[in-house]
VOTORDO-168254 format. One record per residue (C-alpha): chain; x, z, y. Coordinates in steps of 0.02 Angstrom, whole numbers, plus 50000, padded with zeros to 5 digits. Example, Ala and Ser with C-alpha at 12.3 -4.5 7.8 and 13.67 -1.06 7.14 Angstrom:
2
R   c       x       z       y
R   A   50615   50390   49775
R   A   50684   50357   49947
***
This chain:
235
R   c       x       z       y
R   A   50575   51470   50750
R   A   50490   51607   50648
R   A   50322   51564   50729
R   A   50346   51380   50687
R   A   50386   51416   50504
R   A   50239   51537   50489
R   A   50119   51414   50569
R   A   50174   51273   50453
R   A   50160   51383   50300
R   A   49986   51441   50348
R   A   49930   51265   50393
R   A   49988   51191   50228
R   A   49906   51334   50131
R   A   49739   51309   50218
R   A   49749   51121   50200
R   A   49776   51136   50012
R   A   49618   51241   50004
R   A   49519   51114   50104
R   A   49482   51236   50245
R   A   49575   51151   50387
R   A   49546   50982   50470
R   A   49682   50854   50444
R   A   49665   50804   50628
R   A   49611   50920   50770
R   A   49651   50867   50949
R   A   49582   51032   51016
R   A   49717   51135   50927
R   A   49864   51165   51048
R   A   49983   51190   50901
R   A   49953   51015   50835
R   A   50070   50869   50874
R   A   50055   50700   50958
R   A   50143   50536   50930
R   A   50145   50370   51022
R   A   50235   50204   51023
R   A   50218   50017   51009
R   A   50196   49890   50869
R   A   50290   49725   50877
R   A   50264   49570   50771
R   A   50402   49467   50687
R   A   50441   49383   50853
R   A   50457   49549   50944
R   A   50292   49521   51034
R   A   50164   49662   51058
R   A   50043   49661   50911
R   A   49862   49687   50964
R   A   49724   49757   50853
R   A   49842   49826   50720
R   A   49795   49984   50627
R   A   49919   50128   50642
R   A   49904   50269   50516
R   A   49990   50439   50509
R   A   50020   50526   50343
R   A   50052   50711   50377
R   A   50145   50836   50268
R   A   50056   50932   50132
R   A   49914   50884   50013
R   A   49800   50744   50070
R   A   49613   50761   50040
R   A   49535   50671   50187
R   A   49538   50510   50286
R   A   49709   50494   50367
R   A   49723   50495   50558
R   A   49725   50316   50620
R   A   49699   50209   50773
R   A   49719   50029   50832
R   A   49844   49956   50953
R   A   49789   49896   51126
R   A   49825   49728   51208
R   A   50006   49781   51238
R   A   50032   49841   51060
R   A   50029   50024   51110
R   A   49959   50166   51004
R   A   49937   50354   51017
R   A   49877   50488   50897
R   A   49846   50672   50934
R   A   49792   50829   50842
R   A   49915   50797   50701
R   A   49988   50924   50581
R   A   50168   50963   50629
R   A   50309   50923   50508
R   A   50380   50771   50421
R   A   50257   50630   50456
R   A   50252   50449   50399
R   A   50184   50320   50521
R   A   50142   50143   50470
R   A   50058   49991   50547
R   A   49963   49853   50458
R   A   49836   49713   50476
R   A   49810   49637   50306
R   A   49694   49499   50367
R   A   49841   49433   50468
R   A   49969   49453   50325
R   A   50042   49619   50386
R   A   50039   49736   50235
R   A   50009   49922   50220
R   A   50189   49953   50166
R   A   50176   50141   50137
R   A   50230   50135   49953
R   A   50399   50097   49875
R   A   50332   49928   49818
R   A   50381   49872   49993
R   A   50542   49877   50095
R   A   50478   49990   50234
R   A   50425   49857   50359
R   A   50307   49924   50492
R   A   50345   50104   50446
R   A   50436   50253   50523
R   A   50469   50435   50481
R   A   50462   50568   50617
R   A   50477   50756   50627
R   A   50327   50812   50727
R   A   50355   50978   50819
R   A   50225   51115   50835
R   A   50127   51079   50994
R   A   50247   50939   51039
R   A   50254   50750   51047
R   A   50361   50611   50976
R   A   50353   50458   51088
R   A   50440   50289   51094
R   A   50408   50248   50910
R   A   50435   50062   50877
R   A   50353   49987   50722
R   A   50410   49809   50680
R   A   50295   49705   50573
R   A   50350   49577   50443
R   A   50223   49455   50371
R   A   50198   49449   50184
R   A   50127   49320   50065
R   A   49950   49325   49997
R   A   49923   49316   49810
R   A   49750   49269   49746
R   A   49727   49317   49564
R   A   49595   49255   49443
R   A   49576   49264   49255
R   A   49485   49158   49127
R   A   49435   49179   48947
R   A   49563   49085   48842
R   A   49427   49042   48717
R   A   49291   48964   48824
R   A   49380   48951   48994
R   A   49245   49057   49079
R   A   49302   49152   49234
R   A   49318   49341   49208
R   A   49241   49439   49352
R   A   49315   49615   49360
R   A   49502   49624   49325
R   A   49643   49747   49344
R   A   49810   49689   49415
R   A   49987   49756   49403
R   A   50114   49688   49526
R   A   50296   49728   49493
R   A   50458   49688   49584
R   A   50560   49578   49468
R   A   50709   49678   49405
R   A   50643   49840   49482
R   A   50506   49906   49365
R   A   50491   50071   49460
R   A   50429   49973   49611
R   A   50254   49924   49562
R   A   50073   49928   49618
R   A   49911   49924   49521
R   A   49734   49893   49580
R   A   49563   49839   49524
R   A   49444   49759   49647
R   A   49322   49616   49665
R   A   49412   49526   49807
R   A   49560   49488   49693
R   A   49690   49454   49827
R   A   49843   49557   49868
R   A   49982   49547   49996
R   A   50153   49538   49913
R   A   50332   49547   49977
R   A   50431   49388   50000
R   A   50531   49431   49844
R   A   50508   49387   49659
R   A   50351   49472   49592
R   A   50291   49488   49413
R   A   50103   49486   49384
R   A   50001   49560   49242
R   A   49812   49552   49223
R   A   49697   49652   49112
R   A   49507   49661   49088
R   A   49388   49755   48977
R   A   49371   49670   48808
R   A   49529   49566   48829
R   A   49714   49578   48791
R   A   49823   49604   48945
R   A   49933   49455   48991
R   A   50079   49421   49109
R   A   50081   49268   49220
R   A   50179   49122   49147
R   A   50230   49072   48972
R   A   50127   49140   48827
R   A   50067   49295   48919
R   A   50203   49409   48851
R   A   50316   49508   48967
R   A   50470   49424   48893
R   A   50409   49252   48947
R   A   50333   49304   49114
R   A   50373   49196   49266
R   A   50412   49276   49435
R   A   50310   49222   49587
R   A   50402   49207   49752
R   A   50305   49179   49913
R   A   50362   49141   50089
R   A   50285   49231   50240
R   A   50102   49186   50274
R   A   50091   49079   50117
R   A   49941   49089   50001
R   A   49967   49067   49814
R   A   49830   49061   49682
R   A   49873   49121   49508
R   A   49761   49096   49357
R   A   49795   49199   49200
R   A   49714   49166   49030
R   A   49661   49319   48931
R   A   49626   49321   48745
R   A   49473   49419   48686
R   A   49507   49574   48583
R   A   49441   49582   48407
R   A   49449   49700   48260
R   A   49619   49630   48208
R   A   49694   49643   48383
R   A   49781   49800   48441
R   A   49729   49871   48609
R   A   49856   49818   48742
R   A   49869   49853   48928
R   A   49992   49794   49061
R   A   50095   49952   49039
R   A   50106   49940   48850
R   A   50144   49753   48847
R   A   50283   49776   48975
R   A   50380   49892   48858
R   A   50379   49768   48715
***
């Protein structure tokens, strides 16, 4: 027990300094995990990415692999300790549900022993909906290219996700979601109504459904106060 505690303490200290690899199969003190991924019909899910998030600070690409034809996966050389394991394939509507924005589908928590293995892990996938988001200039109706998006669980403001990308689609839970969009040079606006948070309209998708949301943004000017999704939500 003393050796285990000392090894974990030293490992976490070195990891925080960036002097130890996050995954090292040659280290006999590292752990291994294995299991299977099942889809919503309890069938083996092939070609799904499985990722392990180890304890301690993260400053590298997380250990990951893909399931085989029978939905099986295995990872080795992992840091021992409390480890999160999650499976996803976003192209096929299975989300990376590693944040509290989700309900934990396709995820598991394990305690990985020093030099040991945790086997028999079962990860069950649940399909999400796909939300395509676009924005246009409220003045001339021109499409706005680069946007930032805030997705929030309706009635649960601490469960949110923000992102800015060019693809402009996100997987969302099959639960009411509030959407806010912002862009440089424009006032942030919530989906529905007049763009204010008070008149925002929740979006609810069913599994595997695609929904396209268009949000109009008003240009900022010298008489307009600077507003973001976070600041407009509190009003």
